[in-house]
GUMARDREN-282065 format. One record per residue: residue in three letters; x, y, z of N, C-alpha, C in turn. Coordinates in pm, 1 decimal, decimal comma. Example, Ala and Ser with C-alpha at 12.3 -4.5 7.8 and 13.67 -1.06 7.14 Angstrom:
<rs>
<r resn="ALA" n_u="1319,0" n_v="-569,0" n_w="780,0" ca_u="1230,0" ca_v="-450,0" ca_w="780,0" c_u="1320,0" c_v="-330,0" c_w="780,0"/>
<r resn="SER" n_u="1285,0" n_v="-225,0" n_w="708,0" ca_u="1367,0" ca_v="-106,0" ca_w="714,0" c_u="1290,0" c_v="3,0" c_w="787,0"/>
</rs>
This chain:
<rs>
<r resn="MET" n_u="-16520,5" n_v="-22650,4" n_w="-10041,7" ca_u="-16635,4" ca_v="-22555,1" ca_w="-10010,1" c_u="-16768,6" c_v="-22606,0" c_w="-10049,7"/>
<r resn="GLU" n_u="-16849,4" n_v="-22625,7" n_w="-9967,3" ca_u="-16980,4" ca_v="-22681,1" ca_w="-9993,8" c_u="-17078,8" c_v="-22567,4" c_w="-10051,3"/>
<r resn="LEU" n_u="-17155,5" n_v="-22604,8" n_w="-10152,5" ca_u="-17254,9" ca_v="-22495,3" ca_w="-10214,8" c_u="-17370,2" c_v="-22477,9" c_w="-10118,9"/>
<r resn="ASP" n_u="-17390,2" n_v="-22345,3" n_w="-10080,3" ca_u="-17510,5" ca_v="-22325,5" ca_w="-10002,5" c_u="-17617,0" c_v="-22311,1" c_w="-10110,9"/>
<r resn="LEU" n_u="-17714,7" n_v="-22406,5" n_w="-10114,4" ca_u="-17811,2" ca_v="-22425,0" ca_w="-10219,1" c_u="-17910,8" c_v="-22311,3" c_w="-10205,9"/>
<r resn="GLU" n_u="-17955,5" n_v="-22274,0" n_w="-10091,6" ca_u="-18042,3" ca_v="-22163,3" ca_w="-10060,4" c_u="-18004,1" c_v="-22026,1" c_w="-10102,1"/>
<r resn="GLU" n_u="-17879,0" n_v="-22005,2" n_w="-10057,3" ca_u="-17818,9" ca_v="-21880,4" ca_w="-10106,3" c_u="-17805,4" c_v="-21870,3" c_w="-10262,1"/>
<r resn="PHE" n_u="-17765,5" n_v="-21987,6" n_w="-10306,8" ca_u="-17745,7" ca_v="-21993,1" ca_w="-10451,2" c_u="-17889,8" c_v="-21964,8" c_w="-10524,0"/>
<r resn="LYS" n_u="-17996,0" n_v="-22032,4" n_w="-10472,7" ca_u="-18128,0" ca_v="-22003,8" ca_w="-10535,1" c_u="-18172,8" c_v="-21864,5" c_w="-10527,9"/>
<r resn="GLU" n_u="-18145,9" n_v="-21813,0" n_w="-10404,7" ca_u="-18188,6" ca_v="-21657,1" ca_w="-10376,8" c_u="-18124,7" c_v="-21580,3" c_w="-10475,4"/>
<r resn="ARG" n_u="-18001,5" n_v="-21606,1" n_w="-10520,5" ca_u="-17923,2" ca_v="-21502,2" ca_w="-10605,6" c_u="-17957,9" c_v="-21538,7" c_w="-10748,5"/>
<r resn="TRP" n_u="-17965,1" n_v="-21664,1" n_w="-10791,7" ca_u="-17963,0" ca_v="-21686,2" ca_w="-10934,7" c_u="-18098,0" c_v="-21763,2" c_w="-10995,3"/>
<r resn="GLN" n_u="-18189,7" n_v="-21800,8" n_w="-10895,4" ca_u="-18307,5" ca_v="-21869,4" ca_w="-10957,9" c_u="-18392,6" c_v="-21765,8" c_w="-11043,3"/>
<r resn="LEU" n_u="-18429,1" n_v="-21820,2" n_w="-11162,4" ca_u="-18513,1" ca_v="-21746,0" ca_w="-11246,8" c_u="-18650,9" c_v="-21696,8" c_w="-11184,2"/>
<r resn="THR" n_u="-18669,2" n_v="-21570,9" n_w="-11193,5" ca_u="-18802,7" ca_v="-21505,5" ca_w="-11137,9" c_u="-18894,8" c_v="-21455,2" c_w="-11238,8"/>
<r resn="PRO" n_u="-19008,6" n_v="-21440,8" n_w="-11205,2" ca_u="-19124,3" ca_v="-21387,9" ca_w="-11303,3" c_u="-19081,8" c_v="-21247,0" c_w="-11355,4"/>
<r resn="GLU" n_u="-19015,1" n_v="-21168,2" n_w="-11268,0" ca_u="-18962,8" ca_v="-21026,3" ca_w="-11298,3" c_u="-18874,5" c_v="-21045,0" c_w="-11415,4"/>
<r resn="GLN" n_u="-18778,2" n_v="-21145,6" n_w="-11410,5" ca_u="-18676,3" ca_v="-21163,1" ca_w="-11511,9" c_u="-18735,5" c_v="-21192,8" c_w="-11639,9"/>
<r resn="LEU" n_u="-18842,7" n_v="-21288,8" n_w="-11635,1" ca_u="-18915,5" ca_v="-21329,5" ca_w="-11756,0" c_u="-18980,0" c_v="-21207,8" c_w="-11815,1"/>
<r resn="LYS" n_u="-19034,5" n_v="-21116,5" n_w="-11746,7" ca_u="-19090,8" ca_v="-21003,4" ca_w="-11797,2" c_u="-18994,1" c_v="-20906,7" c_w="-11864,9"/>
<r resn="SER" n_u="-18874,5" n_v="-20900,8" n_w="-11816,6" ca_u="-18784,2" ca_v="-20805,3" ca_w="-11874,6" c_u="-18689,3" c_v="-20861,9" c_w="-11972,9"/>
<r resn="THR" n_u="-18700,0" n_v="-20993,0" n_w="-12005,5" ca_u="-18619,1" ca_v="-21058,5" ca_w="-12109,3" c_u="-18639,9" c_v="-21015,0" c_w="-12250,5"/>
<r resn="LYS" n_u="-18550,0" n_v="-21026,6" n_w="-12335,6" ca_u="-18582,0" ca_v="-20988,3" ca_w="-12486,2" c_u="-18614,9" c_v="-21112,8" c_w="-12566,9"/>
<r resn="MET" n_u="-18618,3" n_v="-21227,7" n_w="-12483,7" ca_u="-18661,8" ca_v="-21352,2" ca_w="-12547,0" c_u="-18811,3" c_v="-21354,7" c_w="-12574,0"/>
<r resn="SER" n_u="-18841,3" n_v="-21403,9" n_w="-12665,9" ca_u="-18999,9" ca_v="-21426,9" ca_w="-12692,5" c_u="-19049,0" c_v="-21519,8" c_w="-12605,7"/>
<r resn="PRO" n_u="-19192,0" n_v="-21516,2" n_w="-12582,0" ca_u="-19244,4" ca_v="-21624,6" ca_w="-12495,9" c_u="-19224,2" c_v="-21758,4" c_w="-12557,2"/>
<r resn="GLU" n_u="-19227,5" n_v="-21777,7" n_w="-12687,4" ca_u="-19196,7" ca_v="-21909,0" ca_w="-12759,0" c_u="-19052,1" c_v="-21961,3" c_w="-12721,6"/>
<r resn="VAL" n_u="-18956,1" n_v="-21860,6" n_w="-12730,9" ca_u="-18815,5" ca_v="-21913,2" ca_w="-12711,7" c_u="-18800,3" c_v="-21943,7" c_w="-12549,3"/>
<r resn="VAL" n_u="-18864,6" n_v="-21887,9" n_w="-12463,9" ca_u="-18865,0" ca_v="-21916,3" ca_w="-12332,5" c_u="-18931,4" c_v="-22053,5" c_w="-12310,9"/>
<r resn="GLU" n_u="-19035,3" n_v="-22071,3" n_w="-12363,7" ca_u="-19097,2" ca_v="-22198,8" ca_w="-12358,6" c_u="-19020,3" c_v="-22315,6" c_w="-12402,3"/>
<r resn="VAL" n_u="-18968,1" n_v="-22294,7" n_w="-12522,8" ca_u="-18883,0" ca_v="-22394,0" ca_w="-12586,0" c_u="-18765,8" c_v="-22430,2" c_w="-12505,9"/>
<r resn="SER" n_u="-18694,1" n_v="-22327,2" n_w="-12456,3" ca_u="-18575,3" ca_v="-22347,1" ca_w="-12376,2" c_u="-18613,0" c_v="-22418,3" c_w="-12253,0"/>
<r resn="GLN" n_u="-18721,3" n_v="-22380,6" n_w="-12187,6" ca_u="-18746,6" ca_v="-22450,9" ca_w="-12060,9" c_u="-18788,1" c_v="-22607,3" c_w="-12090,2"/>
<r resn="LYS" n_u="-18842,0" n_v="-22626,8" n_w="-12198,7" ca_u="-18887,5" ca_v="-22741,6" ca_w="-12222,7" c_u="-18786,6" c_v="-22846,2" c_w="-12260,3"/>
<r resn="PHE" n_u="-18677,8" n_v="-22789,5" n_w="-12329,8" ca_u="-18553,5" ca_v="-22861,0" ca_w="-12361,8" c_u="-18492,4" c_v="-22897,0" c_w="-12230,0"/>
<r resn="LEU" n_u="-18471,2" n_v="-22792,5" n_w="-12148,1" ca_u="-18397,7" ca_v="-22815,2" ca_w="-12027,1" c_u="-18460,9" c_v="-22930,7" c_w="-11937,0"/>
<r resn="LEU" n_u="-18592,4" n_v="-22936,4" n_w="-11941,8" ca_u="-18669,4" ca_v="-23025,1" ca_w="-11870,4" c_u="-18667,6" c_v="-23171,8" c_w="-11928,6"/>
<r resn="GLU" n_u="-18640,5" n_v="-23167,7" n_w="-12055,2" ca_u="-18607,1" ca_v="-23295,4" ca_w="-12131,9" c_u="-18473,9" c_v="-23354,2" c_w="-12101,0"/>
<r resn="LEU" n_u="-18379,6" n_v="-23256,2" n_w="-12076,4" ca_u="-18246,9" ca_v="-23295,1" ca_w="-12027,0" c_u="-18262,4" c_v="-23359,6" c_w="-11876,3"/>
<r resn="GLU" n_u="-18327,6" n_v="-23296,0" n_w="-11799,3" ca_u="-18360,1" ca_v="-23336,2" ca_w="-11669,8" c_u="-18427,4" c_v="-23495,4" c_w="-11673,0"/>
<r resn="ASP" n_u="-18518,8" n_v="-23497,1" n_w="-11764,0" ca_u="-18577,7" ca_v="-23640,2" ca_w="-11761,7" c_u="-18475,9" c_v="-23735,2" c_w="-11802,4"/>
<r resn="GLY" n_u="-18383,2" n_v="-23696,6" n_w="-11889,7" ca_u="-18283,9" ca_v="-23785,7" ca_w="-11943,9" c_u="-18174,7" c_v="-23828,4" c_w="-11849,7"/>
<r resn="PHE" n_u="-18149,6" n_v="-23724,9" n_w="-11757,9" ca_u="-18052,0" ca_v="-23753,0" ca_w="-11647,0" c_u="-18129,5" c_v="-23857,3" c_w="-11545,3"/>
<r resn="ILE" n_u="-18248,6" n_v="-23842,4" n_w="-11527,8" ca_u="-18310,6" ca_v="-23933,4" ca_w="-11424,9" c_u="-18324,2" c_v="-24058,8" c_w="-11483,1"/>
<r resn="ASN" n_u="-18346,9" n_v="-24083,1" n_w="-11629,1" ca_u="-18358,4" ca_v="-24213,6" ca_w="-11679,7" c_u="-18216,8" c_v="-24279,3" c_w="-11701,7"/>
<r resn="ASN" n_u="-18124,0" n_v="-24201,2" n_w="-11749,2" ca_u="-17989,1" ca_v="-24253,9" ca_w="-11771,9" c_u="-17870,6" c_v="-24272,0" c_w="-11662,6"/>
<r resn="ILE" n_u="-17894,4" n_v="-24177,9" n_w="-11572,5" ca_u="-17776,9" ca_v="-24190,3" ca_w="-11459,1" c_u="-17836,0" c_v="-24258,7" c_w="-11344,6"/>
<r resn="SER" n_u="-17807,0" n_v="-24380,4" n_w="-11340,8" ca_u="-17866,6" ca_v="-24470,6" ca_w="-11228,9" c_u="-17774,8" c_v="-24474,4" c_w="-11086,7"/>
<r resn="ASP" n_u="-17659,3" n_v="-24430,4" n_w="-11107,8" ca_u="-17570,2" ca_v="-24441,5" ca_w="-10982,5" c_u="-17563,2" c_v="-24322,7" c_w="-10892,9"/>
<r resn="TRP" n_u="-17642,4" n_v="-24207,3" n_w="-10954,8" ca_u="-17659,1" ca_v="-24084,9" ca_w="-10887,0" c_u="-17787,2" c_v="-24046,6" c_w="-10866,3"/>
<r resn="SER" n_u="-17837,3" n_v="-23980,8" n_w="-10768,4" ca_u="-17957,4" ca_v="-23922,1" ca_w="-10753,9" c_u="-17955,3" c_v="-23773,0" c_w="-10796,9"/>
<r resn="LEU" n_u="-18054,9" n_v="-23739,2" n_w="-10869,0" ca_u="-18076,4" ca_v="-23588,9" ca_w="-10913,3" c_u="-18173,6" c_v="-23534,3" c_w="-10815,8"/>
<r resn="ASP" n_u="-18107,0" n_v="-23454,7" n_w="-10721,3" ca_u="-18173,2" ca_v="-23395,8" ca_w="-10610,3" c_u="-18239,7" c_v="-23261,0" c_w="-10637,9"/>
<r resn="GLN" n_u="-18183,5" n_v="-23186,1" n_w="-10730,8" ca_u="-18239,2" ca_v="-23047,9" ca_w="-10755,1" c_u="-18235,0" c_v="-23011,8" c_w="-10904,0"/>
<r resn="GLY" n_u="-18323,3" n_v="-22953,8" n_w="-10955,5" ca_u="-18331,2" ca_v="-22888,9" ca_w="-11078,0" c_u="-18389,6" c_v="-22751,2" c_w="-11073,7"/>
<r resn="ILE" n_u="-18299,9" n_v="-22658,8" n_w="-11104,3" ca_u="-18356,8" ca_v="-22517,9" ca_w="-11074,3" c_u="-18335,3" c_v="-22430,3" c_w="-11200,2"/>
<r resn="PHE" n_u="-18430,9" n_v="-22371,4" n_w="-11248,0" ca_u="-18409,6" ca_v="-22269,4" ca_w="-11374,9" c_u="-18331,7" c_v="-22147,2" c_w="-11320,6"/>
<r resn="LEU" n_u="-18238,7" n_v="-22113,5" n_w="-11398,0" ca_u="-18162,5" ca_v="-21998,6" ca_w="-11380,3" c_u="-18167,3" c_v="-21894,1" c_w="-11494,0"/>
<r resn="TYR" n_u="-18131,7" n_v="-21775,0" n_w="-11464,7" ca_u="-18133,3" ca_v="-21678,2" ca_w="-11575,4" c_u="-17990,4" c_v="-21619,2" c_w="-11581,3"/>
<r resn="GLU" n_u="-17938,1" n_v="-21609,7" n_w="-11700,0" ca_u="-17813,1" ca_v="-21542,3" ca_w="-11726,8" c_u="-17842,8" c_v="-21413,8" c_w="-11790,0"/>
<r resn="GLU" n_u="-17851,3" n_v="-21303,6" n_w="-11705,1" ca_u="-17890,3" ca_v="-21180,6" ca_w="-11731,1" c_u="-17795,0" c_v="-21109,0" c_w="-11836,7"/>
<r resn="GLU" n_u="-17665,5" n_v="-21129,8" n_w="-11830,6" ca_u="-17583,8" ca_v="-21061,1" ca_w="-11919,0" c_u="-17609,1" c_v="-21099,1" c_w="-12065,7"/>
<r resn="GLU" n_u="-17618,1" n_v="-21237,9" n_w="-12084,9" ca_u="-17642,9" ca_v="-21287,3" ca_w="-12219,1" c_u="-17787,9" c_v="-21309,9" c_w="-12246,0"/>
<r resn="ASP" n_u="-17879,6" n_v="-21285,6" n_w="-12150,6" ca_u="-18021,0" ca_v="-21299,6" ca_w="-12173,6" c_u="-18069,1" c_v="-21424,6" c_w="-12205,4"/>
<r resn="TYR" n_u="-18037,7" n_v="-21544,2" n_w="-12128,7" ca_u="-18089,3" ca_v="-21674,1" ca_w="-12155,1" c_u="-18118,6" c_v="-21752,9" c_w="-12047,1"/>
<r resn="ILE" n_u="-18181,2" n_v="-21854,1" n_w="-12057,9" ca_u="-18218,0" ca_v="-21954,8" ca_w="-11953,2" c_u="-18130,1" c_v="-22065,4" c_w="-11944,9"/>
<r resn="CYS" n_u="-18085,1" n_v="-22115,1" n_w="-11826,6" ca_u="-18016,7" ca_v="-22238,9" ca_w="-11797,9" c_u="-18071,9" c_v="-22305,6" c_w="-11696,2"/>
<r resn="ARG" n_u="-18021,5" n_v="-22425,6" n_w="-11659,2" ca_u="-18082,2" ca_v="-22506,8" ca_w="-11555,7" c_u="-17955,1" c_v="-22563,0" c_w="-11465,0"/>
<r resn="PHE" n_u="-17979,9" n_v="-22554,3" n_w="-11331,6" ca_u="-17886,7" ca_v="-22596,5" ca_w="-11243,0" c_u="-17930,0" c_v="-22749,3" c_w="-11200,3"/>
<r resn="PHE" n_u="-17838,4" n_v="-22851,5" n_w="-11195,3" ca_u="-17874,1" ca_v="-22973,5" ca_w="-11161,4" c_u="-17791,3" c_v="-23023,6" c_w="-11040,9"/>
<r resn="GLN" n_u="-17840,8" n_v="-23076,0" n_w="-10932,6" ca_u="-17749,4" ca_v="-23113,9" ca_w="-10811,3" c_u="-17779,3" c_v="-23268,1" c_w="-10817,3"/>
<r resn="PHE" n_u="-17661,3" n_v="-23340,6" n_w="-10816,2" ca_u="-17649,4" ca_v="-23479,7" ca_w="-10808,5" c_u="-17596,5" c_v="-23520,4" c_w="-10679,1"/>
<r resn="SER" n_u="-17642,1" n_v="-23632,4" n_w="-10612,9" ca_u="-17579,6" ca_v="-23688,8" ca_w="-10496,8" c_u="-17561,5" c_v="-23842,0" c_w="-10506,6"/>
<r resn="LYS" n_u="-17472,2" n_v="-23883,0" n_w="-10419,6" ca_u="-17438,3" ca_v="-24019,5" ca_w="-10410,6" c_u="-17376,4" c_v="-24043,0" c_w="-10272,7"/>
<r resn="GLY" n_u="-17446,4" n_v="-24101,8" n_w="-10168,2" ca_u="-17427,1" ca_v="-24098,5" ca_w="-10037,3" c_u="-17398,6" c_v="-23962,6" c_w="-9998,8"/>
<r resn="MET" n_u="-17280,9" n_v="-23925,9" n_w="-9940,6" ca_u="-17253,6" ca_v="-23791,9" ca_w="-9876,9" c_u="-17190,7" c_v="-23703,6" c_w="-9983,4"/>
<r resn="THR" n_u="-17175,4" n_v="-23740,5" n_w="-10111,2" ca_u="-17108,4" ca_v="-23657,2" ca_w="-10222,9" c_u="-17211,1" c_v="-23590,8" c_w="-10297,3"/>
<r resn="ASN" n_u="-17195,3" n_v="-23464,8" n_w="-10328,8" ca_u="-17284,0" ca_v="-23385,0" ca_w="-10407,6" c_u="-17199,9" c_v="-23311,5" c_w="-10522,7"/>
<r resn="HIS" n_u="-17256,1" n_v="-23329,1" n_w="-10622,0" ca_u="-17191,8" ca_v="-23242,7" ca_w="-10748,8" c_u="-17297,7" c_v="-23163,0" c_w="-10819,2"/>
<r resn="PHE" n_u="-17272,6" n_v="-23056,9" n_w="-10880,0" ca_u="-17358,6" ca_v="-22984,6" ca_w="-10962,1" c_u="-17310,3" c_v="-22949,9" c_w="-11099,2"/>
<r resn="VAL" n_u="-17401,7" n_v="-22931,7" n_w="-11190,5" ca_u="-17369,2" ca_v="-22877,0" ca_w="-11320,2" c_u="-17474,9" c_v="-22782,1" c_w="-11366,0"/>
<r resn="VAL" n_u="-17436,6" n_v="-22675,1" n_w="-11439,8" ca_u="-17517,5" ca_v="-22571,5" ca_w="-11499,4" c_u="-17519,7" c_v="-22588,0" c_w="-11647,1"/>
<r resn="ILE" n_u="-17629,1" n_v="-22610,1" n_w="-11708,8" ca_u="-17639,9" ca_v="-22626,8" ca_w="-11844,4" c_u="-17722,4" c_v="-22528,8" c_w="-11908,9"/>
<r resn="SER" n_u="-17670,3" n_v="-22466,1" n_w="-12015,1" ca_u="-17767,4" ca_v="-22362,7" ca_w="-12097,7" c_u="-17859,4" c_v="-22426,4" c_w="-12190,0"/>
<r resn="HIS" n_u="-17942,9" n_v="-22356,6" n_w="-12252,7" ca_u="-18043,8" ca_v="-22400,1" ca_w="-12346,4" c_u="-17988,5" c_v="-22436,9" c_w="-12474,5"/>
<r resn="ILE" n_u="-17861,1" n_v="-22403,8" n_w="-12503,4" ca_u="-17797,9" ca_v="-22425,7" ca_w="-12631,2" c_u="-17777,1" c_v="-22571,5" c_w="-12668,6"/>
<r resn="PRO" n_u="-17742,1" n_v="-22672,9" n_w="-12587,0" ca_u="-17682,5" ca_v="-22690,3" ca_w="-12471,0" c_u="-17539,6" c_v="-22677,0" c_w="-12451,8"/>
<r resn="GLN" n_u="-17491,6" n_v="-22602,8" n_w="-12344,5" ca_u="-17356,8" ca_v="-22590,9" ca_w="-12322,7" c_u="-17338,9" c_v="-22595,1" c_w="-12165,6"/>
<r resn="ILE" n_u="-17235,0" n_v="-22670,1" n_w="-12129,6" ca_u="-17203,0" ca_v="-22685,1" ca_w="-11981,4" c_u="-17142,6" c_v="-22554,3" c_w="-11945,2"/>
<r resn="GLU" n_u="-17221,7" n_v="-22476,2" n_w="-11856,5" ca_u="-17169,2" ca_v="-22339,8" ca_w="-11812,8" c_u="-17080,4" c_v="-22356,8" c_w="-11685,1"/>
<r resn="CYS" n_u="-17114,2" n_v="-22446,8" n_w="-11597,4" ca_u="-17041,2" ca_v="-22453,4" ca_w="-11469,9" c_u="-17054,4" c_v="-22596,0" c_w="-11407,8"/>
<r resn="ILE" n_u="-16948,0" n_v="-22636,9" n_w="-11353,6" ca_u="-16962,0" ca_v="-22758,5" ca_w="-11284,3" c_u="-16884,7" c_v="-22749,0" c_w="-11156,3"/>
<r resn="SER" n_u="-16928,0" n_v="-22833,0" n_w="-11062,3" ca_u="-16860,0" ca_v="-22830,3" ca_w="-10927,2" c_u="-16707,3" c_v="-22869,0" c_w="-10932,4"/>
<r resn="LYS" n_u="-16631,3" n_v="-22824,6" n_w="-10844,7" ca_u="-16492,2" ca_v="-22867,1" ca_w="-10850,1" c_u="-16481,8" c_v="-23013,5" c_w="-10823,8"/>
<r resn="GLN" n_u="-16378,0" n_v="-23067,2" n_w="-10895,6" ca_u="-16368,6" ca_v="-23219,1" ca_w="-10859,4" c_u="-16483,8" c_v="-23309,1" c_w="-10878,9"/>
<r resn="ILE" n_u="-16558,2" n_v="-23268,5" n_w="-10988,3" ca_u="-16678,6" ca_v="-23351,7" ca_w="-11015,5" c_u="-16634,9" c_v="-23498,1" c_w="-11058,0"/>
<r resn="ASP" n_u="-16711,2" n_v="-23588,0" n_w="-11023,2" ca_u="-16684,9" ca_v="-23725,8" ca_w="-11049,4" c_u="-16677,5" c_v="-23749,7" c_w="-11209,2"/>
<r resn="GLU" n_u="-16571,7" n_v="-23801,5" n_w="-11257,5" ca_u="-16557,3" ca_v="-23802,2" ca_w="-11400,3" c_u="-16652,3" c_v="-23889,2" c_w="-11468,1"/>
<r resn="ARG" n_u="-16693,3" n_v="-24003,2" n_w="-11406,8" ca_u="-16799,5" ca_v="-24084,2" ca_w="-11456,9" c_u="-16927,4" c_v="-24011,4" c_w="-11467,0"/>
<r resn="LEU" n_u="-16979,2" n_v="-23933,3" n_w="-11362,7" ca_u="-17083,2" ca_v="-23861,5" ca_w="-11360,6" c_u="-17087,7" c_v="-23755,0" c_w="-11479,9"/>
<r resn="LEU" n_u="-16976,8" n_v="-23694,4" n_w="-11492,2" ca_u="-16974,4" ca_v="-23599,9" ca_w="-11602,3" c_u="-16980,8" c_v="-23660,7" c_w="-11737,2"/>
<r resn="THR" n_u="-16928,6" n_v="-23779,1" n_w="-11757,4" ca_u="-16923,8" ca_v="-23850,5" ca_w="-11870,7" c_u="-17072,7" c_v="-23884,1" c_w="-11900,2"/>
<r resn="GLU" n_u="-17160,0" n_v="-23933,2" n_w="-11805,1" ca_u="-17289,7" ca_v="-23965,9" ca_w="-11818,7" c_u="-17370,0" c_v="-23851,4" c_w="-11852,8"/>
<r resn="ILE" n_u="-17351,2" n_v="-23731,2" n_w="-11780,0" ca_u="-17418,1" ca_v="-23599,7" ca_w="-11807,0" c_u="-17398,0" c_v="-23578,9" c_w="-11959,0"/>
<r resn="SER" n_u="-17276,7" n_v="-23568,8" n_w="-12006,3" ca_u="-17226,7" ca_v="-23538,5" ca_w="-12140,7" c_u="-17291,5" c_v="-23638,8" c_w="-12250,5"/>
<r resn="ASN" n_u="-17292,3" n_v="-23767,0" n_w="-12207,1" ca_u="-17351,6" ca_v="-23863,5" ca_w="-12307,0" c_u="-17509,8" c_v="-23838,2" c_w="-12317,1"/>
<r resn="THR" n_u="-17573,9" n_v="-23815,3" n_w="-12206,6" ca_u="-17726,3" ca_v="-23790,7" ca_w="-12203,9" c_u="-17742,3" c_v="-23671,0" c_w="-12284,0"/>
<r resn="VAL" n_u="-17666,0" n_v="-23552,3" n_w="-12276,1" ca_u="-17690,1" ca_v="-23432,2" ca_w="-12339,5" c_u="-17685,9" c_v="-23460,0" c_w="-12494,2"/>
<r resn="MET" n_u="-17572,9" n_v="-23547,3" n_w="-12535,6" ca_u="-17540,9" ca_v="-23566,1" ca_w="-12671,1" c_u="-17662,9" c_v="-23664,0" c_w="-12719,5"/>
<r resn="GLU" n_u="-17696,7" n_v="-23761,4" n_w="-12649,5" ca_u="-17813,2" ca_v="-23847,2" ca_w="-12697,4" c_u="-17942,0" c_v="-23757,9" c_w="-12731,7"/>
<r resn="ILE" n_u="-17975,5" n_v="-23672,7" n_w="-12641,1" ca_u="-18088,8" ca_v="-23586,9" ca_w="-12660,9" c_u="-18071,0" c_v="-23494,6" c_w="-12787,5"/>
<r resn="MET" n_u="-17940,6" n_v="-23429,1" n_w="-12793,6" ca_u="-17927,7" ca_v="-23352,8" ca_w="-12913,7" c_u="-17937,7" c_v="-23428,8" c_w="-13058,8"/>
<r resn="VAL" n_u="-17891,1" n_v="-23546,6" n_w="-13059,3" ca_u="-17894,2" ca_v="-23634,7" ca_w="-13162,3" c_u="-18046,2" c_v="-23663,2" c_w="-13203,0"/>
<r resn="ARG" n_u="-18113,5" n_v="-23694,9" n_w="-13109,4" ca_u="-18253,8" ca_v="-23718,2" ca_w="-13108,9" c_u="-18321,5" c_v="-23583,3" c_w="-13177,3"/>
<r resn="HIS" n_u="-18300,4" n_v="-23481,2" n_w="-13129,9" ca_u="-18345,7" ca_v="-23346,4" ca_w="-13186,0" c_u="-18313,9" c_v="-23324,6" c_w="-13321,9"/>
<r resn="ILE" n_u="-18180,7" n_v="-23351,0" n_w="-13361,2" ca_u="-18129,0" ca_v="-23322,9" ca_w="-13487,2" c_u="-18190,6" c_v="-23420,2" c_w="-13582,5"/>
<r resn="SER" n_u="-18216,1" n_v="-23551,5" n_w="-13557,4" ca_u="-18279,9" ca_v="-23648,7" ca_w="-13649,9" c_u="-18415,7" c_v="-23646,3" c_w="-13643,4"/>
<r resn="THR" n_u="-18477,4" n_v="-23567,9" n_w="-13572,4" ca_u="-18631,1" ca_v="-23558,3" ca_w="-13570,5" c_u="-18672,2" c_v="-23447,2" c_w="-13659,4"/>
<r resn="PRO" n_u="-18751,9" n_v="-23466,6" n_w="-13758,9" ca_u="-18783,6" ca_v="-23354,4" ca_w="-13852,9" c_u="-18889,1" c_v="-23263,0" c_w="-13775,8"/>
</rs>
C-alpha cells in the first residue's frame, strides 16, 4: 500500500495550534526542531543513493513531543522513516531497503556522537 502523503500531512503535520497547546517550553521546541533539521542535513549529505524528497515536522500528541517524517526515493521506489527528537526511529515503511535503513541509522549515530563529544 502506497502512502498518501497529502492525507498523512493533513492528519499528522505539526500545526501552530499544537505548538500553542504543548507543555514543551519554546526552548525545547526550538532545540528539537533544530536537531531534527540537523538530521535532515546529515541525510542529504550522507545518503547519496537516495533522494530525500520530503521532511515534515510531526507532533506526537499523546507523549507531547516533536518528530520528523522523512521520505526517500530512488527511481520508482519510496520509503519513509519517522524519527523523534530523542532520536528514536518511531516508524518505517514496510520492507524498507536495508541499506537505506543502515545509512539512516549510521547518520543518526554520527550526529549523536558529535553532540555528545561537543561540550
